[in-house]
Structures are given as C-alpha cells and as structure tokens.
C-alpha positions as CSV (number, residue, x, y, z in Angstrom):
1,M,74.3,24.8,3.7
2,S,73.1,22.0,1.3
3,S,70.4,19.9,2.5
4,L,72.3,16.8,2.8
5,T,74.6,18.6,5.3
6,S,71.7,19.8,7.3
7,V,70.2,17.0,7.6
8,A,73.4,15.0,8.5
9,T,74.0,17.7,10.9
10,N,70.5,17.9,12.2
11,L,71.0,13.9,12.8
12,I,73.8,14.0,14.8
13,Q,73.1,16.7,16.8
14,Q,69.5,15.2,17.7
15,F,70.6,11.6,18.3
16,G,74.3,11.8,19.0
17,Y,76.3,8.6,18.6
18,G,72.7,7.0,17.3
19,G,72.9,9.5,14.2
20,V,76.1,8.6,13.6
21,V,75.4,4.9,14.0
22,F,72.4,5.4,11.5
23,G,74.4,7.4,8.8
24,L,77.1,5.1,8.7
25,F,75.0,2.0,8.5
26,I,73.0,3.5,5.4
27,N,76.0,4.7,3.9
28,T,77.8,1.1,3.8
29,I,74.4,-0.1,2.6
30,G,74.6,2.0,-0.6
31,V,72.5,5.2,0.2
32,P,74.7,7.6,-1.1
33,I,75.4,9.8,1.9
34,P,78.8,9.9,2.2
35,S,81.0,8.7,5.3
36,E,83.3,12.0,4.4
37,L,80.1,14.2,5.4
38,I,79.3,12.3,8.4
39,L,82.4,11.8,10.5
40,P,83.8,15.4,9.9
41,L,80.3,16.1,11.5
42,A,80.8,13.7,14.3
43,G,84.6,15.0,14.9
44,L,83.2,18.5,15.3
45,G,80.6,17.1,17.8
46,I,84.0,15.7,19.8
47,H,85.4,19.5,19.6
48,Q,82.2,21.1,21.2
49,G,82.2,18.4,23.9
50,S,79.0,16.6,23.0
51,L,80.6,13.6,21.8
52,Q,83.3,11.5,23.1
53,A,86.2,10.1,20.7
54,L,86.4,6.4,22.0
55,P,82.6,5.7,22.3
56,L,82.4,7.3,18.7
57,V,85.2,5.0,16.8
58,I,83.5,2.0,19.1
59,V,80.3,2.8,17.1
60,A,81.4,3.9,14.1
61,V,83.3,0.6,13.4
62,L,80.3,-1.5,14.5
63,A,77.8,0.5,12.4
64,Q,80.5,0.0,9.2
65,V,80.6,-3.9,10.1
66,A,77.0,-4.1,10.1
67,G,76.0,-2.2,7.4
68,L,78.6,-4.5,5.5
69,A,77.4,-7.7,7.1
70,A,73.8,-6.5,5.9
71,S,74.6,-5.6,2.3
72,Y,76.2,-8.9,2.0
73,V,73.1,-10.9,2.8
C-alpha cells in the first residue's frame, strides 16, 4: 500500500466522519490528496458498518463547500 493510501486509511479508521471531512477539506483548498482516494475508503467504511451513508454524504458535501469557501477567500 502506498504511503498516501495508508495515511488516508488510518485517517478514516481513526476519526471516522471527521477524517473524511478533514481529507476532503484539505483536498478542496489545494493540498494534493485526491478525493478519489478518500471517498472509496469512506464507502468501504459504510460496507464494513463503521460509517453510515446519509451522514457521510452530508459531511462530504459540507466539507467540500467549506473548502471551496476557504479557498475563495
């Protein structure tokens, strides 16, 4: 597993929704962590039962909006 993948996996496993929010937020403000890496790992969390789909969609959208607002300023 690459180091970026292991960091994203650990982030989501340890912090759950907060890890998804952090990952997507910093992705949106310009740090090169692809959302294509974060969201499938979050989907795996849904499959394993550690995350739920509706709250994940809500926090993912809010993280992206917050990141866009922060990068605009």
